[in-house]
N, CA, C and O atoms as CSV, one atom per row, in Angstrom:
chain,resi,resn,atom,element,x,y,z
A,1,MET,N,N,2.233,-20.921,-0.906
A,1,MET,CA,C,1.953,-20.054,0.230
A,1,MET,C,C,1.881,-18.586,-0.205
A,1,MET,O,O,1.094,-17.809,0.335
A,2,VAL,N,N,2.710,-18.218,-1.187
A,2,VAL,CA,C,2.669,-16.844,-1.696
A,2,VAL,C,C,1.306,-16.576,-2.337
A,2,VAL,O,O,0.735,-15.499,-2.166
A,3,CYS,N,N,0.798,-17.543,-3.063
A,3,CYS,CA,C,-0.509,-17.378,-3.716
A,3,CYS,C,C,-1.624,-17.199,-2.690
A,3,CYS,O,O,-2.534,-16.396,-2.895
A,4,ILE,N,N,-1.557,-17.930,-1.605
A,4,ILE,CA,C,-2.564,-17.795,-0.549
A,4,ILE,C,C,-2.486,-16.401,0.072
A,4,ILE,O,O,-3.510,-15.749,0.275
A,5,GLY,N,N,-1.260,-15.946,0.374
A,5,GLY,CA,C,-1.086,-14.600,0.913
A,5,GLY,C,C,-1.598,-13.537,-0.048
A,5,GLY,O,O,-2.240,-12.574,0.370
A,6,SER,N,N,-1.316,-13.712,-1.330
A,6,SER,CA,C,-1.768,-12.757,-2.342
A,6,SER,C,C,-3.286,-12.735,-2.465
A,6,SER,O,O,-3.888,-11.678,-2.659
A,7,PHE,N,N,-3.891,-13.895,-2.352
A,7,PHE,CA,C,-5.349,-14.001,-2.388
A,7,PHE,C,C,-5.975,-13.141,-1.289
A,7,PHE,O,O,-6.886,-12.354,-1.547
A,8,PHE,N,N,-5.482,-13.300,-0.076
A,8,PHE,CA,C,-6.033,-12.535,1.041
A,8,PHE,C,C,-5.653,-11.057,0.949
A,8,PHE,O,O,-6.443,-10.189,1.318
A,9,GLY,N,N,-4.457,-10.773,0.461
A,9,GLY,CA,C,-4.048,-9.378,0.287
A,9,GLY,C,C,-4.911,-8.654,-0.730
A,9,GLY,O,O,-5.292,-7.504,-0.514
A,10,GLY,N,N,-5.222,-9.312,-1.834
A,10,GLY,CA,C,-6.080,-8.707,-2.852
A,10,GLY,C,C,-7.493,-8.454,-2.330
A,10,GLY,O,O,-8.089,-7.415,-2.613
A,11,GLY,N,N,-8.015,-9.395,-1.577
A,11,GLY,CA,C,-9.340,-9.205,-0.978
A,11,GLY,C,C,-9.347,-8.069,0.022
A,11,GLY,O,O,-10.275,-7.261,0.059
A,12,ALA,N,N,-8.303,-8.013,0.833
A,12,ALA,CA,C,-8.197,-6.933,1.815
A,12,ALA,C,C,-8.050,-5.583,1.121
A,12,ALA,O,O,-8.628,-4.590,1.562
A,13,ARG,N,N,-7.274,-5.544,0.033
A,13,ARG,CA,C,-7.114,-4.302,-0.731
A,13,ARG,C,C,-8.468,-3.783,-1.194
A,13,ARG,O,O,-8.779,-2.603,-1.030
A,14,TYR,N,N,-9.252,-4.647,-1.757
A,14,TYR,CA,C,-10.567,-4.234,-2.254
A,14,TYR,C,C,-11.436,-3.700,-1.119
A,14,TYR,O,O,-12.022,-2.623,-1.234
A,15,LEU,N,N,-11.519,-4.448,-0.032
A,15,LEU,CA,C,-12.393,-4.056,1.077
A,15,LEU,C,C,-11.925,-2.765,1.757
A,15,LEU,O,O,-12.734,-1.874,2.015
A,16,VAL,N,N,-10.640,-2.663,2.043
A,16,VAL,CA,C,-10.116,-1.464,2.705
A,16,VAL,C,C,-10.230,-0.255,1.783
A,16,VAL,O,O,-10.668,0.813,2.211
A,17,GLY,N,N,-9.840,-0.416,0.525
A,17,GLY,CA,C,-9.908,0.695,-0.428
A,17,GLY,C,C,-11.324,1.216,-0.615
A,17,GLY,O,O,-11.550,2.426,-0.613
A,18,LYS,N,N,-12.264,0.318,-0.773
A,18,LYS,CA,C,-13.666,0.726,-0.935
A,18,LYS,C,C,-14.206,1.395,0.321
A,18,LYS,O,O,-14.918,2.395,0.233
A,19,ALA,N,N,-13.875,0.855,1.484
A,19,ALA,CA,C,-14.356,1.446,2.738
A,19,ALA,C,C,-13.824,2.866,2.907
A,19,ALA,O,O,-14.580,3.779,3.239
A,20,ILE,N,N,-12.541,3.051,2.681
A,20,ILE,CA,C,-11.954,4.388,2.837
A,20,ILE,C,C,-12.527,5.341,1.800
A,20,ILE,O,O,-12.869,6.478,2.125
A,21,GLN,N,N,-12.635,4.891,0.563
A,21,GLN,CA,C,-13.157,5.760,-0.496
A,21,GLN,C,C,-14.609,6.163,-0.221
A,21,GLN,O,O,-15.018,7.274,-0.557
A,22,SER,N,N,-15.379,5.271,0.383
A,22,SER,CA,C,-16.786,5.586,0.654
A,22,SER,C,C,-16.934,6.648,1.742
A,22,SER,O,O,-17.968,7.312,1.819
A,23,TRP,N,N,-15.917,6.813,2.579
A,23,TRP,CA,C,-15.953,7.827,3.639
A,23,TRP,C,C,-15.615,9.214,3.114
A,23,TRP,O,O,-15.859,10.209,3.796
A,24,MET,N,N,-15.055,9.294,1.909
A,24,MET,CA,C,-14.572,10.569,1.378
A,24,MET,C,C,-15.567,11.143,0.376
A,24,MET,O,O,-16.082,10.429,-0.485
A,25,ALA,N,N,-15.825,12.427,0.500
A,25,ALA,CA,C,-16.762,13.090,-0.407
A,25,ALA,C,C,-16.064,13.604,-1.661
A,25,ALA,O,O,-16.717,13.835,-2.679
A,26,VAL,N,N,-14.754,13.785,-1.601
A,26,VAL,CA,C,-13.998,14.357,-2.709
A,26,VAL,C,C,-13.615,13.270,-3.706
A,26,VAL,O,O,-13.250,12.161,-3.314
A,27,SER,N,N,-13.697,13.589,-4.990
A,27,SER,CA,C,-13.331,12.648,-6.039
A,27,SER,C,C,-11.810,12.613,-6.182
A,27,SER,O,O,-11.244,13.210,-7.098
A,28,PHE,N,N,-11.171,11.914,-5.276
A,28,PHE,CA,C,-9.719,11.757,-5.225
A,28,PHE,C,C,-9.469,10.326,-4.776
A,28,PHE,O,O,-10.205,9.827,-3.925
A,29,PRO,N,N,-8.468,9.652,-5.308
A,29,PRO,CA,C,-8.251,8.227,-4.989
A,29,PRO,C,C,-7.673,7.972,-3.594
A,29,PRO,O,O,-6.591,7.401,-3.457
A,30,TRP,N,N,-8.405,8.402,-2.566
A,30,TRP,CA,C,-7.964,8.221,-1.184
A,30,TRP,C,C,-7.803,6.750,-0.828
A,30,TRP,O,O,-6.867,6.379,-0.120
A,31,GLY,N,N,-8.706,5.918,-1.314
A,31,GLY,CA,C,-8.662,4.487,-0.978
A,31,GLY,C,C,-7.374,3.829,-1.433
A,31,GLY,O,O,-6.739,3.100,-0.672
A,32,THR,N,N,-6.992,4.085,-2.668
A,32,THR,CA,C,-5.756,3.500,-3.201
A,32,THR,C,C,-4.542,4.048,-2.467
A,32,THR,O,O,-3.627,3.294,-2.134
A,33,MET,N,N,-4.524,5.345,-2.213
A,33,MET,CA,C,-3.388,5.930,-1.520
A,33,MET,C,C,-3.266,5.343,-0.114
A,33,MET,O,O,-2.164,5.017,0.326
A,34,ALA,N,N,-4.381,5.207,0.585
A,34,ALA,CA,C,-4.355,4.644,1.936
A,34,ALA,C,C,-3.863,3.198,1.921
A,34,ALA,O,O,-3.044,2.811,2.755
A,35,VAL,N,N,-4.354,2.407,0.984
A,35,VAL,CA,C,-3.931,1.010,0.878
A,35,VAL,C,C,-2.425,0.932,0.624
A,35,VAL,O,O,-1.735,0.112,1.230
A,36,ASN,N,N,-1.920,1.775,-0.263
A,36,ASN,CA,C,-0.492,1.741,-0.562
A,36,ASN,C,C,0.351,2.176,0.631
A,36,ASN,O,O,1.406,1.594,0.883
A,37,VAL,N,N,-0.094,3.183,1.362
A,37,VAL,CA,C,0.656,3.634,2.541
A,37,VAL,C,C,0.600,2.565,3.639
A,37,VAL,O,O,1.613,2.281,4.279
A,38,ILE,N,N,-0.563,1.982,3.855
A,38,ILE,CA,C,-0.694,0.893,4.839
A,38,ILE,C,C,0.207,-0.276,4.435
A,38,ILE,O,O,0.894,-0.861,5.272
A,39,GLY,N,N,0.195,-0.608,3.140
A,39,GLY,CA,C,1.051,-1.689,2.645
A,39,GLY,C,C,2.526,-1.393,2.860
A,39,GLY,O,O,3.290,-2.287,3.223
A,40,CYS,N,N,2.935,-0.141,2.638
A,40,CYS,CA,C,4.331,0.251,2.887
A,40,CYS,C,C,4.673,0.078,4.362
A,40,CYS,O,O,5.749,-0.419,4.699
A,41,PHE,N,N,3.770,0.482,5.234
A,41,PHE,CA,C,3.998,0.313,6.673
A,41,PHE,C,C,4.151,-1.175,7.014
A,41,PHE,O,O,5.070,-1.562,7.735
A,42,LEU,N,N,3.250,-1.996,6.492
A,42,LEU,CA,C,3.309,-3.431,6.779
A,42,LEU,C,C,4.598,-4.057,6.257
A,42,LEU,O,O,5.211,-4.878,6.939
A,43,ILE,N,N,5.013,-3.671,5.042
A,43,ILE,CA,C,6.251,-4.210,4.485
A,43,ILE,C,C,7.439,-3.807,5.360
A,43,ILE,O,O,8.318,-4.624,5.631
A,44,GLY,N,N,7.464,-2.547,5.800
A,44,GLY,CA,C,8.540,-2.113,6.689
A,44,GLY,C,C,8.527,-2.873,7.995
A,44,GLY,O,O,9.571,-3.336,8.456
A,45,LEU,N,N,7.371,-3.007,8.591
A,45,LEU,CA,C,7.233,-3.711,9.869
A,45,LEU,C,C,7.653,-5.172,9.737
A,45,LEU,O,O,8.455,-5.669,10.528
A,46,LEU,N,N,7.113,-5.848,8.746
A,46,LEU,CA,C,7.397,-7.271,8.575
A,46,LEU,C,C,8.844,-7.520,8.171
A,46,LEU,O,O,9.452,-8.491,8.623
A,47,SER,N,N,9.403,-6.662,7.330
A,47,SER,CA,C,10.808,-6.816,6.939
A,47,SER,C,C,11.715,-6.571,8.128
A,47,SER,O,O,12.712,-7.270,8.311
A,48,GLY,N,N,11.375,-5.585,8.933
A,48,GLY,CA,C,12.137,-5.340,10.154
A,48,GLY,C,C,12.065,-6.521,11.102
A,48,GLY,O,O,13.065,-6.895,11.717
A,49,MET,N,N,10.890,-7.106,11.221
A,49,MET,CA,C,10.731,-8.279,12.081
A,49,MET,C,C,11.542,-9.448,11.543
A,49,MET,O,O,12.119,-10.213,12.315
A,50,SER,N,N,11.588,-9.588,10.239
A,50,SER,CA,C,12.358,-10.668,9.631
A,50,SER,C,C,13.847,-10.477,9.888
A,50,SER,O,O,14.548,-11.433,10.218
A,51,LEU,N,N,14.331,-9.260,9.740
A,51,LEU,CA,C,15.744,-8.977,9.998
A,51,LEU,C,C,16.098,-9.231,11.464
A,51,LEU,O,O,17.215,-9.648,11.771
A,52,GLY,N,N,15.157,-8.982,12.361
A,52,GLY,CA,C,15.381,-9.207,13.783
A,52,GLY,C,C,15.145,-10.639,14.214
A,52,GLY,O,O,15.285,-10.958,15.395
A,53,GLY,N,N,14.790,-11.508,13.281
A,53,GLY,CA,C,14.563,-12.908,13.605
A,53,GLY,C,C,13.233,-13.186,14.278
A,53,GLY,O,O,13.023,-14.277,14.809
A,54,GLN,N,N,12.314,-12.195,14.263
A,54,GLN,CA,C,11.020,-12.383,14.923
A,54,GLN,C,C,10.026,-13.160,14.076
A,54,GLN,O,O,9.064,-13.722,14.600
A,55,ILE,N,N,10.254,-13.194,12.768
A,55,ILE,CA,C,9.438,-14.050,11.901
A,55,ILE,C,C,10.387,-14.827,10.982
A,55,ILE,O,O,11.473,-14.355,10.647
A,56,SER,N,N,9.965,-15.996,10.593
A,56,SER,CA,C,10.796,-16.874,9.766
A,56,SER,C,C,10.813,-16.394,8.314
A,56,SER,O,O,9.938,-15.630,7.906
A,57,PRO,N,N,11.801,-16.837,7.534
A,57,PRO,CA,C,11.834,-16.482,6.112
A,57,PRO,C,C,10.581,-16.933,5.363
A,57,PRO,O,O,10.118,-16.235,4.461
A,58,SER,N,N,10.029,-18.088,5.726
A,58,SER,CA,C,8.817,-18.546,5.032
A,58,SER,C,C,7.609,-17.691,5.404
A,58,SER,O,O,6.747,-17.440,4.561
A,59,THR,N,N,7.539,-17.246,6.650
A,59,THR,CA,C,6.451,-16.353,7.059
A,59,THR,C,C,6.583,-15.014,6.348
A,59,THR,O,O,5.590,-14.436,5.905
A,60,LYS,N,N,7.814,-14.525,6.245
A,60,LYS,CA,C,8.053,-13.274,5.509
A,60,LYS,C,C,7.603,-13.433,4.058
A,60,LYS,O,O,6.980,-12.528,3.503
A,61,LEU,N,N,7.904,-14.549,3.451
A,61,LEU,CA,C,7.519,-14.791,2.065
A,61,LEU,C,C,6.002,-14.726,1.892
A,61,LEU,O,O,5.507,-14.107,0.950
A,62,VAL,N,N,5.275,-15.357,2.791
A,62,VAL,CA,C,3.808,-15.351,2.718
A,62,VAL,C,C,3.257,-13.946,2.944
A,62,VAL,O,O,2.384,-13.490,2.206
A,63,LEU,N,N,3.770,-13.258,3.971
A,63,LEU,CA,C,3.192,-11.967,4.351
A,63,LEU,C,C,3.685,-10.804,3.492
A,63,LEU,O,O,2.885,-9.958,3.095
A,64,VAL,N,N,4.985,-10.746,3.199
A,64,VAL,CA,C,5.516,-9.621,2.429
A,64,VAL,C,C,5.267,-9.823,0.939
A,64,VAL,O,O,4.630,-8.991,0.294
A,65,THR,N,N,5.768,-10.926,0.397
A,65,THR,CA,C,5.609,-11.161,-1.040
A,65,THR,C,C,4.153,-11.451,-1.394
A,65,THR,O,O,3.624,-10.905,-2.363
A,66,GLY,N,N,3.515,-12.303,-0.617
A,66,GLY,CA,C,2.138,-12.681,-0.905
A,66,GLY,C,C,1.123,-11.627,-0.502
A,66,GLY,O,O,0.536,-10.966,-1.359
A,67,PHE,N,N,0.913,-11.465,0.807
A,67,PHE,CA,C,-0.140,-10.567,1.273
A,67,PHE,C,C,0.101,-9.125,0.849
A,67,PHE,O,O,-0.770,-8.507,0.237
A,68,CYS,N,N,1.280,-8.578,1.167
A,68,CYS,CA,C,1.541,-7.168,0.836
A,68,CYS,C,C,1.605,-6.954,-0.674
A,68,CYS,O,O,1.182,-5.912,-1.175
A,69,GLY,N,N,2.132,-7.941,-1.399
A,69,GLY,CA,C,2.150,-7.845,-2.858
A,69,GLY,C,C,0.747,-7.789,-3.448
A,69,GLY,O,O,0.501,-7.053,-4.404
A,70,GLY,N,N,-0.166,-8.558,-2.884
A,70,GLY,CA,C,-1.555,-8.525,-3.337
A,70,GLY,C,C,-2.321,-7.329,-2.803
A,70,GLY,O,O,-3.310,-6.902,-3.400
A,71,PHE,N,N,-1.869,-6.790,-1.685
A,71,PHE,CA,C,-2.570,-5.684,-1.034
A,71,PHE,C,C,-2.263,-4.333,-1.674
A,71,PHE,O,O,-3.166,-3.514,-1.843
A,72,THR,N,N,-1.014,-4.093,-2.028
A,72,THR,CA,C,-0.654,-2.799,-2.609
A,72,THR,C,C,-1.013,-2.759,-4.088
A,72,THR,O,O,-1.173,-3.795,-4.733
A,73,THR,N,N,-1.135,-1.548,-4.610
A,73,THR,CA,C,-1.765,-1.394,-5.924
A,73,THR,C,C,-1.054,-0.389,-6.820
A,73,THR,O,O,-1.617,0.657,-7.144
A,74,PHE,N,N,0.172,-0.694,-7.220
A,74,PHE,CA,C,0.915,0.249,-8.049
A,74,PHE,C,C,0.224,0.496,-9.396
A,74,PHE,O,O,0.160,1.637,-9.851
A,75,SER,N,N,-0.287,-0.543,-10.027
A,75,SER,CA,C,-0.931,-0.354,-11.330
A,75,SER,C,C,-2.178,0.516,-11.202
A,75,SER,O,O,-2.429,1.355,-12.067
A,76,THR,N,N,-2.954,0.335,-10.155
A,76,THR,CA,C,-4.127,1.186,-9.939
A,76,THR,C,C,-3.691,2.617,-9.674
A,76,THR,O,O,-4.307,3.556,-10.179
A,77,PHE,N,N,-2.644,2.792,-8.893
A,77,PHE,CA,C,-2.080,4.116,-8.605
A,77,PHE,C,C,-1.705,4.828,-9.912
A,77,PHE,O,O,-2.033,6.000,-10.093
A,78,MET,N,N,-1.033,4.137,-10.806
A,78,MET,CA,C,-0.621,4.757,-12.066
A,78,MET,C,C,-1.831,5.089,-12.940
A,78,MET,O,O,-1.871,6.149,-13.565
A,79,ASN,N,N,-2.808,4.197,-12.986
A,79,ASN,CA,C,-3.999,4.449,-13.785
A,79,ASN,C,C,-4.777,5.647,-13.255
A,79,ASN,O,O,-5.268,6.464,-14.035
A,80,GLU,N,N,-4.889,5.755,-11.943
A,80,GLU,CA,C,-5.602,6.902,-11.361
A,80,GLU,C,C,-4.869,8.207,-11.639
A,80,GLU,O,O,-5.505,9.242,-11.837
A,81,ASN,N,N,-3.536,8.172,-11.655
A,81,ASN,CA,C,-2.777,9.359,-12.037
A,81,ASN,C,C,-3.072,9.756,-13.473
A,81,ASN,O,O,-3.263,10.935,-13.771
A,82,LEU,N,N,-3.109,8.783,-14.352
A,82,LEU,CA,C,-3.428,9.053,-15.757
A,82,LEU,C,C,-4.811,9.675,-15.880
A,82,LEU,O,O,-4.991,10.651,-16.608
A,83,LEU,N,N,-5.779,9.123,-15.180
A,83,LEU,CA,C,-7.143,9.647,-15.244
A,83,LEU,C,C,-7.236,11.062,-14.676
A,83,LEU,O,O,-7.924,11.911,-15.244
A,84,LEU,N,N,-6.547,11.327,-13.556
A,84,LEU,CA,C,-6.539,12.684,-12.997
A,84,LEU,C,C,-5.946,13.667,-14.001
A,84,LEU,O,O,-6.506,14.739,-14.228
A,85,GLY,N,N,-4.828,13.310,-14.594
A,85,GLY,CA,C,-4.187,14.179,-15.570
A,85,GLY,C,C,-5.028,14.364,-16.821
A,85,GLY,O,O,-5.126,15.474,-17.344
A,86,ARG,N,N,-5.626,13.305,-17.297
A,86,ARG,CA,C,-6.452,13.369,-18.498
A,86,ARG,C,C,-7.695,14.226,-18.282
A,86,ARG,O,O,-8.188,14.871,-19.208
A,87,ASP,N,N,-8.188,14.224,-17.060
A,87,ASP,CA,C,-9.377,15.019,-16.741
A,87,ASP,C,C,-9.030,16.471,-16.432
A,87,ASP,O,O,-9.890,17.238,-15.997
A,88,GLY,N,N,-7.780,16.849,-16.655
A,88,GLY,CA,C,-7.378,18.233,-16.447
A,88,GLY,C,C,-6.940,18.569,-15.040
A,88,GLY,O,O,-6.775,19.743,-14.708
A,89,SER,N,N,-6.750,17.576,-14.217
A,89,SER,CA,C,-6.347,17.814,-12.834
A,89,SER,C,C,-4.871,17.456,-12.640
A,89,SER,O,O,-4.531,16.643,-11.780
A,90,MET,N,N,-4.010,18.059,-13.433
A,90,MET,CA,C,-2.583,17.752,-13.350
A,90,MET,C,C,-2.021,18.063,-11.961
A,90,MET,O,O,-1.176,17.328,-11.451
A,91,LEU,N,N,-2.491,19.147,-11.355
A,91,LEU,CA,C,-2.010,19.487,-10.017
A,91,LEU,C,C,-2.373,18.382,-9.029
A,91,LEU,O,O,-1.549,17.996,-8.200
A,92,LEU,N,N,-3.604,17.871,-9.113
A,92,LEU,CA,C,-4.004,16.762,-8.230
A,92,LEU,C,C,-3.177,15.515,-8.515
A,92,LEU,O,O,-2.799,14.803,-7.585
A,93,ALA,N,N,-2.888,15.237,-9.788
A,93,ALA,CA,C,-2.074,14.070,-10.142
A,93,ALA,C,C,-0.678,14.187,-9.542
A,93,ALA,O,O,-0.146,13.213,-9.009
A,94,VAL,N,N,-0.086,15.370,-9.624
A,94,VAL,CA,C,1.247,15.585,-9.051
A,94,VAL,C,C,1.198,15.473,-7.531
A,94,VAL,O,O,2.069,14.846,-6.927
A,95,LEU,N,N,0.187,16.078,-6.908
A,95,LEU,CA,C,0.049,15.994,-5.450
A,95,LEU,C,C,-0.161,14.551,-4.997
A,95,LEU,O,O,0.403,14.119,-3.992
A,96,TYR,N,N,-0.969,13.819,-5.740
A,96,TYR,CA,C,-1.231,12.412,-5.426
A,96,TYR,C,C,0.070,11.608,-5.490
A,96,TYR,O,O,0.348,10.796,-4.607
A,97,THR,N,N,0.853,11.835,-6.527
A,97,THR,CA,C,2.118,11.124,-6.684
A,97,THR,C,C,3.076,11.457,-5.545
A,97,THR,O,O,3.642,10.560,-4.920
A,98,LEU,N,N,3.255,12.749,-5.279
A,98,LEU,CA,C,4.185,13.162,-4.221
A,98,LEU,C,C,3.736,12.676,-2.839
A,98,LEU,O,O,4.550,12.204,-2.045
A,99,ALA,N,N,2.440,12.797,-2.563
A,99,ALA,CA,C,1.923,12.353,-1.267
A,99,ALA,C,C,2.068,10.836,-1.117
A,99,ALA,O,O,2.441,10.355,-0.047
A,100,SER,N,N,1.780,10.092,-2.163
A,100,SER,CA,C,1.887,8.631,-2.098
A,100,SER,C,C,3.326,8.192,-1.872
A,100,SER,O,O,3.590,7.316,-1.049
A,101,ILE,N,N,4.254,8.799,-2.599
A,101,ILE,CA,C,5.656,8.430,-2.446
A,101,ILE,C,C,6.169,8.863,-1.072
A,101,ILE,O,O,6.821,8.086,-0.375
A,102,GLY,N,N,5.876,10.091,-0.692
A,102,GLY,CA,C,6.348,10.600,0.597
A,102,GLY,C,C,5.772,9.830,1.770
A,102,GLY,O,O,6.511,9.400,2.656
A,103,LEU,N,N,4.464,9.652,1.782
A,103,LEU,CA,C,3.828,8.917,2.876
A,103,LEU,C,C,4.235,7.451,2.876
A,103,LEU,O,O,4.389,6.846,3.937
A,104,GLY,N,N,4.411,6.878,1.694
A,104,GLY,CA,C,4.854,5.485,1.605
A,104,GLY,C,C,6.243,5.297,2.193
A,104,GLY,O,O,6.489,4.338,2.924
A,105,LEU,N,N,7.149,6.209,1.873
A,105,LEU,CA,C,8.505,6.128,2.422
A,105,LEU,C,C,8.489,6.293,3.944
A,105,LEU,O,O,9.152,5.546,4.664
A,106,ILE,N,N,7.738,7.262,4.418
A,106,ILE,CA,C,7.619,7.461,5.867
A,106,ILE,C,C,7.041,6.211,6.535
A,106,ILE,O,O,7.506,5.803,7.599
A,107,ALA,N,N,6.029,5.604,5.911
A,107,ALA,CA,C,5.397,4.414,6.481
A,107,ALA,C,C,6.373,3.244,6.560
A,107,ALA,O,O,6.378,2.519,7.555
A,108,VAL,N,N,7.200,3.045,5.534
A,108,VAL,CA,C,8.195,1.965,5.573
A,108,VAL,C,C,9.198,2.216,6.707
A,108,VAL,O,O,9.539,1.308,7.464
A,109,ILE,N,N,9.661,3.464,6.804
A,109,ILE,CA,C,10.620,3.804,7.859
A,109,ILE,C,C,10.014,3.577,9.244
A,109,ILE,O,O,10.661,2.996,10.116
A,110,VAL,N,N,8.781,4.030,9.448
A,110,VAL,CA,C,8.122,3.826,10.739
A,110,VAL,C,C,7.960,2.336,11.039
A,110,VAL,O,O,8.177,1.899,12.169
A,111,GLY,N,N,7.579,1.561,10.026
A,111,GLY,CA,C,7.446,0.124,10.219
A,111,GLY,C,C,8.743,-0.521,10.679
A,111,GLY,O,O,8.739,-1.339,11.599
A,112,TYR,N,N,9.855,-0.159,10.044
A,112,TYR,CA,C,11.157,-0.682,10.467
A,112,TYR,C,C,11.506,-0.229,11.881
A,112,TYR,O,O,12.017,-1.011,12.683
A,113,GLN,N,N,11.229,1.029,12.179
A,113,GLN,CA,C,11.625,1.586,13.472
A,113,GLN,C,C,10.850,0.959,14.636
A,113,GLN,O,O,11.375,0.875,15.746
A,114,ILE,N,N,9.649,0.531,14.406
A,114,ILE,CA,C,8.842,-0.066,15.470
A,114,ILE,C,C,9.496,-1.322,16.031
A,114,ILE,O,O,9.448,-1.563,17.237
A,115,VAL,N,N,10.100,-2.113,15.171
A,115,VAL,CA,C,10.684,-3.383,15.634
A,115,VAL,C,C,12.173,-3.266,15.929
A,115,VAL,O,O,12.794,-4.250,16.330
A,116,LYS,N,N,12.743,-2.118,15.744
A,116,LYS,CA,C,14.173,-1.920,15.970
A,116,LYS,C,C,14.534,-1.877,17.421
A,116,LYS,O,O,15.706,-1.715,17.761
């Protein structure tokens, strides 16, 4: 079941990331950042629902471990940081890192708070 969730999460990551990136004119990894923040929100929401008994442990496993695990993109995030820094955009790399971490944390908190 985790593999099935991951399959759909990976497909969704590609489609959402590409769609968001195509809307942006600036050469900045908006698609990856958006996918990671959305994934953080979903993990917070689903984990909160699991703690509240609104979803079963097996459903949490499929959606959090499988779907969200396949949907979020830490390795892509790190590679894009390397490329930004290598291309001389260290300030953008630092901003990307801080924004991703900050927005991701806020998204997890909001996800938990929605079901609280």
